[in-house]
MDTraj code that builds the backbone (N, CA, C; nanometers):
import mdtraj as md
import numpy as np

residues = "MET THR LEU GLU ILE ARG TYR GLY GLU ASN ALA VAL THR GLY ILE LEU ALA GLY ARG LEU ASP THR VAL ALA ALA VAL GLN PHE ALA LYS ASP ILE GLU ALA LEU THR GLU ASN ALA ASP LYS LYS ILE ILE LEU ASP CYS SER GLN LEU GLU PHE ILE SER SER SER GLY LEU ARG LEU PHE LEU THR LEU ARG LYS ALA THR LEU ALA LYS GLY GLY LYS VAL VAL VAL LYS GLY ILE SER LYS GLU ILE LYS LYS VAL PHE THR ILE THR GLY PHE SER SER LEU PHE ASP PHE GLU".split()
xyz = np.array([
    [0.0782, -0.1207, -0.0134],
    [0.0019, -0.0023, 0.0133],
    [0.1014, 0.1239, 0.0201],
    [0.0622, 0.2137, -0.0911],
    [0.1467, 0.3415, -0.0901],
    [0.0449, 0.4842, -0.0965],
    [0.0858, 0.5941, -0.0455],
    [0.0231, 0.6870, -0.0345],
    [0.1181, 0.7917, -0.0994],
    [0.0651, 0.8428, -0.1898],
    [0.1227, 0.9848, -0.2630],
    [0.0476, 1.1296, -0.2234],
    [0.1261, 1.2095, -0.1647],
    [0.0431, 1.3051, -0.1523],
    [0.0673, 1.4468, -0.2361],
    [-0.0194, 1.4929, -0.3058],
    [0.0013, 1.6219, -0.3723],
    [-0.0861, 1.7355, -0.3060],
    [0.0001, 1.8727, -0.3255],
    [-0.0508, 1.9634, -0.2700],
    [-0.1031, 2.0574, -0.3627],
    [-0.2113, 2.1145, -0.3569],
    [-0.2531, 2.1942, -0.4377],
    [-0.2905, 2.3601, -0.3766],
    [-0.3391, 2.4353, -0.4395],
    [-0.3809, 2.5693, -0.3722],
    [-0.4966, 2.5485, -0.3071],
    [-0.5925, 2.4793, -0.3302],
    [-0.7195, 2.4730, -0.2179],
    [-0.7430, 2.3290, -0.1829],
    [-0.6615, 2.2333, -0.2279],
    [-0.6978, 2.0988, -0.1796],
    [-0.5637, 2.0088, -0.1759],
    [-0.5715, 1.9001, -0.0810],
    [-0.4419, 1.8199, -0.0770],
    [-0.4934, 1.6702, -0.1358],
    [-0.4445, 1.6206, -0.2025],
    [-0.4854, 1.4813, -0.2693],
    [-0.3746, 1.3893, -0.2015],
    [-0.4421, 1.2746, -0.1583],
    [-0.3615, 1.1542, -0.1259],
    [-0.4377, 1.0477, -0.2200],
    [-0.3359, 1.0077, -0.2935],
    [-0.3451, 0.8898, -0.4045],
    [-0.3017, 0.7488, -0.3314],
    [-0.4097, 0.6944, -0.3076],
    [-0.3685, 0.5380, -0.2448],
    [-0.3587, 0.4488, -0.3507],
    [-0.2623, 0.3493, -0.3225],
    [-0.2492, 0.2423, -0.4162],
    [-0.2329, 0.1228, -0.3446],
    [-0.2978, 0.0024, -0.3851],
    [-0.2688, -0.1346, -0.3661],
    [-0.3746, -0.1777, -0.2260],
    [-0.3191, -0.2486, -0.1286],
    [-0.4335, -0.2947, -0.0520],
    [-0.4242, -0.2593, 0.0957],
    [-0.5360, -0.1708, 0.1296],
    [-0.5154, -0.1059, 0.2834],
    [-0.5977, -0.2119, 0.3628],
    [-0.5169, -0.3010, 0.4140],
    [-0.5244, -0.4108, 0.5074],
    [-0.4707, -0.4051, 0.6559],
    [-0.5100, -0.4565, 0.7301],
    [-0.4649, -0.4481, 0.8706],
    [-0.3219, -0.4261, 0.8918],
    [-0.2455, -0.4863, 0.7950],
    [-0.0841, -0.4707, 0.8261],
    [-0.0363, -0.3360, 0.7591],
    [-0.1247, -0.2894, 0.6457],
    [-0.0771, -0.1690, 0.5710],
    [-0.1476, -0.0397, 0.6688],
    [-0.2249, -0.0844, 0.7256],
    [-0.2990, 0.0254, 0.8179],
    [-0.2071, 0.1045, 0.9053],
    [-0.1247, 0.0343, 0.9587],
    [-0.0241, 0.0758, 1.0808],
    [0.0695, 0.1650, 1.0106],
    [0.1035, 0.1613, 0.8805],
    [0.1996, 0.2633, 0.8136],
    [0.0991, 0.3669, 0.7653],
    [-0.0023, 0.3405, 0.7060],
    [-0.1259, 0.4518, 0.6537],
    [-0.1310, 0.5182, 0.7789],
    [-0.1689, 0.5080, 0.8975],
    [-0.1895, 0.5849, 1.0339],
    [-0.0715, 0.7076, 1.0231],
    [0.0741, 0.6544, 1.0087],
    [0.1598, 0.7277, 1.0018],
    [0.1536, 0.8518, 0.8740],
    [0.1197, 0.7751, 0.7638],
    [0.1487, 0.8551, 0.6291],
    [0.0233, 0.9843, 0.6742],
    [-0.0945, 0.9447, 0.6919],
    [-0.1992, 1.0380, 0.6798],
    [-0.1836, 1.1627, 0.7733],
    [-0.0745, 1.1494, 0.8392],
    [-0.0464, 1.2768, 0.9483],
    [-0.0431, 1.3744, 0.8428],
    [0.0391, 1.3842, 0.7580],
    [0.0388, 1.5197, 0.6525],
    [-0.0936, 1.5615, 0.6048],
    [-0.1822, 1.4728, 0.5741],
    [-0.3149, 1.5072, 0.5444],
    [-0.3944, 1.5560, 0.6754],
    [-0.3738, 1.5070, 0.7770],
    [-0.4345, 1.5673, 0.9015],
    [-0.3862, 1.7025, 0.9403],
    [-0.2648, 1.7252, 0.8881],
    [-0.2061, 1.8663, 0.9131],
    [-0.2857, 1.9555, 0.8335],
    [-0.3561, 1.9202, 0.7254],
    [-0.4093, 2.0017, 0.6094],
    [-0.5533, 1.9887, 0.6399],
    [-0.6061, 1.9688, 0.7609],
    [-0.7497, 1.9320, 0.7634],
    [-0.8357, 2.0388, 0.7537],
    [-0.8036, 2.1465, 0.7635],
    [-0.8640, 2.2887, 0.7315],
    [-0.8847, 2.3254, 0.5741],
    [-0.8416, 2.2225, 0.5113],
    [-0.8733, 2.2229, 0.3517],
    [-0.9466, 2.1087, 0.3015],
    [-0.9774, 2.0962, 0.1634],
    [-1.0539, 2.0083, 0.1039],
    [-0.9482, 1.8739, 0.0933],
    [-0.9752, 1.7706, 0.1273],
    [-0.8842, 1.6566, 0.1263],
    [-0.9512, 1.5676, 0.0286],
    [-0.8849, 1.5240, -0.0577],
    [-0.9082, 1.4250, -0.1750],
    [-0.8710, 1.3102, -0.1650],
    [-0.9250, 1.1888, -0.1392],
    [-0.8795, 1.0578, -0.1441],
    [-0.8737, 0.9975, -0.2599],
    [-0.7857, 0.9870, -0.3468],
    [-0.8012, 0.9276, -0.4705],
    [-0.7935, 0.7767, -0.4615],
    [-0.8791, 0.6969, -0.4928],
    [-0.8642, 0.5747, -0.4696],
    [-0.9062, 0.4827, -0.5629],
    [-0.8627, 0.5425, -0.6947],
    [-0.8858, 0.4791, -0.8105],
    [-0.7798, 0.3600, -0.8215],
    [-0.6795, 0.3643, -0.7643],
    [-0.5598, 0.2493, -0.7597],
    [-0.5806, 0.1656, -0.6202],
    [-0.6668, 0.1627, -0.5377],
    [-0.7018, 0.0826, -0.4079],
    [-0.7860, -0.0237, -0.4578],
    [-0.7090, -0.1382, -0.4266],
    [-0.7702, -0.2720, -0.4587],
    [-0.8559, -0.3595, -0.3121],
    [-0.8451, -0.2891, -0.2124],
    [-0.8718, -0.3668, -0.0919],
    [-0.8876, -0.2756, 0.0011],
    [-0.9834, -0.2746, 0.0944],
    [-0.9894, -0.1849, 0.2405],
    [-1.0288, -0.2664, 0.3597],
    [-0.9635, -0.2832, 0.4595],
    [-1.0194, -0.3555, 0.5777],
    [-1.0742, -0.2524, 0.6679],
    [-1.1478, -0.3187, 0.7736],
    [-1.1940, -0.2358, 0.8744],
    [-1.1162, -0.1334, 0.9517],
    [-0.9715, -0.1835, 0.9434],
    [-0.8787, -0.0869, 0.9912],
    [-0.8391, 0.0335, 0.9015],
    [-0.8463, 0.0050, 0.7839],
    [-0.8517, 0.1214, 0.6734],
    [-0.9567, 0.2091, 0.7021],
    [-1.0795, 0.1245, 0.7205],
    [-1.1956, 0.2258, 0.7231],
    [-1.1932, 0.3308, 0.8274],
    [-1.1560, 0.2802, 0.9555],
    [-1.1335, 0.3237, 1.0796],
    [-1.0408, 0.4570, 1.0335],
    [-0.9377, 0.4635, 0.9898],
    [-0.8474, 0.5718, 0.9491],
    [-0.9090, 0.6633, 0.8737],
    [-0.9994, 0.6364, 0.7641],
    [-1.0825, 0.7382, 0.6991],
    [-1.1561, 0.8006, 0.8060],
    [-1.2424, 0.7332, 0.8804],
    [-1.3126, 0.7892, 0.9594],
    [-1.2176, 0.8791, 1.0394],
    [-1.1078, 0.8585, 1.0889],
    [-1.0100, 0.9537, 1.1753],
    [-0.9981, 1.0886, 1.0996],
    [-0.9659, 1.0581, 0.9721],
    [-0.9152, 1.1719, 0.8809],
    [-1.0622, 1.2719, 0.8829],
    [-1.1807, 1.2019, 0.8622],
    [-1.2946, 1.2606, 0.8460],
    [-1.3300, 1.3600, 0.9829],
    [-1.3060, 1.3061, 1.1106],
    [-1.3402, 1.3770, 1.2112],
    [-1.2306, 1.4797, 1.2259],
    [-1.1235, 1.4750, 1.1735],
    [-1.0092, 1.5914, 1.2126],
    [-1.0566, 1.6720, 1.0964],
    [-1.0932, 1.6562, 0.9798],
    [-1.1509, 1.8092, 0.9147],
    [-1.2587, 1.8598, 0.9328],
    [-1.3538, 1.7620, 0.9957],
    [-1.4593, 1.8365, 1.0570],
    [-1.4401, 1.9143, 1.1579],
    [-1.3440, 1.8893, 1.2587],
    [-1.2745, 1.9742, 1.3703],
    [-1.2263, 2.0889, 1.3221],
    [-1.1747, 2.1167, 1.1976],
    [-1.0868, 2.2181, 1.1463],
    [-1.1740, 2.2922, 1.0184],
    [-1.2714, 2.2437, 0.9972],
    [-1.3560, 2.3201, 0.9083],
    [-1.3276, 2.2585, 0.7503],
    [-1.2525, 2.1415, 0.7450],
    [-1.2123, 2.0942, 0.6103],
    [-1.3529, 1.9988, 0.5562],
    [-1.2880, 1.9184, 0.4526],
    [-1.3827, 1.8190, 0.3995],
    [-1.3176, 1.7136, 0.3514],
    [-1.3590, 1.5992, 0.3551],
    [-1.2833, 1.4975, 0.2787],
    [-1.3694, 1.4260, 0.1636],
    [-1.3101, 1.4214, 0.0489],
    [-1.3859, 1.3772, -0.0509],
    [-1.3324, 1.2359, -0.1305],
    [-1.4013, 1.1274, -0.1352],
    [-1.3368, 1.0075, -0.1949],
    [-1.3681, 1.0150, -0.3350],
    [-1.2424, 0.9798, -0.4135],
    [-1.2556, 0.9746, -0.5594],
    [-1.2344, 0.8427, -0.6363],
    [-1.2935, 0.8102, -0.7263],
    [-1.2605, 0.6955, -0.8056],
    [-1.2480, 0.5582, -0.7314],
    [-1.3362, 0.5330, -0.6415],
    [-1.3725, 0.4217, -0.5754],
    [-1.4274, 0.3056, -0.6689],
    [-1.3779, 0.1894, -0.6381],
    [-1.4338, 0.0687, -0.7238],
    [-1.5835, 0.0211, -0.6636],
    [-1.6238, -0.0400, -0.7427],
    [-1.7601, -0.0583, -0.7087],
    [-1.7705, -0.1604, -0.5865],
    [-1.6446, -0.2688, -0.5727],
    [-1.6457, -0.3429, -0.4828],
    [-1.6028, -0.2881, -0.3165],
    [-1.5303, -0.1779, -0.3059],
    [-1.5051, -0.0882, -0.2097],
    [-1.6091, -0.0200, -0.1705],
    [-1.7024, 0.0160, -0.2752],
    [-1.8004, 0.1196, -0.2445],
    [-1.8909, 0.0321, -0.1743],
    [-1.9034, -0.0961, -0.2035],
    [-2.0107, -0.1742, -0.1346],
    [-1.9748, -0.1959, 0.0198],
    [-1.8440, -0.2067, 0.0481],
    [-1.7851, -0.2066, 0.1815],
    [-1.8391, -0.0599, 0.2700],
    [-1.8125, 0.0383, 0.1691],
    [-1.8602, 0.1423, 0.2565],
    [-2.0121, 0.1573, 0.2782],
    [-2.0734, 0.1108, 0.1947],
    [-2.2307, 0.1086, 0.1997],
    [-2.2820, -0.0040, 0.3042],
    [-2.2270, -0.1249, 0.3231],
    [-2.2442, -0.2228, 0.4122],
    [-2.2222, -0.1623, 0.5282],
    [-2.1160, -0.1059, 0.5869],
    [-2.0786, -0.0522, 0.6876],
    [-2.1388, 0.0945, 0.7518],
    [-2.1776, 0.1534, 0.6464],
    [-2.2827, 0.2652, 0.6756],
    [-2.1749, 0.3852, 0.6524],
    [-2.0646, 0.3628, 0.5940],
    [-1.9836, 0.4679, 0.5868],
    [-2.0113, 0.5712, 0.4627],
    [-2.0940, 0.5417, 0.3558],
    [-2.0988, 0.5863, 0.2484],
    [-2.2056, 0.7242, 0.2752],
    [-2.2561, 0.7259, 0.3878],
    [-2.3336, 0.8344, 0.4349],
    [-2.2585, 0.9273, 0.4809],
    [-2.1280, 0.8954, 0.5335],
    [-2.0294, 0.9897, 0.6143],
    [-1.9389, 1.0802, 0.4978],
    [-1.9213, 1.0273, 0.3858],
    [-1.8203, 1.0922, 0.2785],
    [-1.9250, 1.1284, 0.1489],
    [-1.8375, 1.2287, 0.1040],
    [-1.8976, 1.2994, -0.0506],
    [-1.7822, 1.1714, -0.1491],
    [-1.8554, 1.1376, -0.2338],
    [-1.8061, 1.0597, -0.3372],
    [-1.7863, 1.1279, -0.4756],
    [-1.6727, 1.1102, -0.5560],
    [-1.6848, 1.1753, -0.6825],
    [-1.6357, 1.0642, -0.7713],
])
top = md.Topology()
chain = top.add_chain()
for i, resn in enumerate(residues, 1):
    res = top.add_residue(resn, chain, resSeq=i)
    for name in ("N", "CA", "C"):
        top.add_atom(name, md.element.get_by_symbol(name[0]), res)
traj = md.Trajectory(xyz[None], top)
């Protein structure tokens, strides 16, 4: 699992690639600190290359969402596959995020 961060004028984009499973979530928790530091902006999570997400990964998405809400920012999930979107729907997370 990799996370590439791109900084824009009004948004920060995190490009996720690979499998966000329980093992990868440990590193991802450290990697998203850069996104959390920019929680006052729009944060785009580009999931077009994300192959899998575990409950640990979902928890980190939720952690990032809470940080952005506290600082007036917003999280947008972009390019999510049908399979991963189904996981968001089943867990009730689909109502918590904006999707593009």
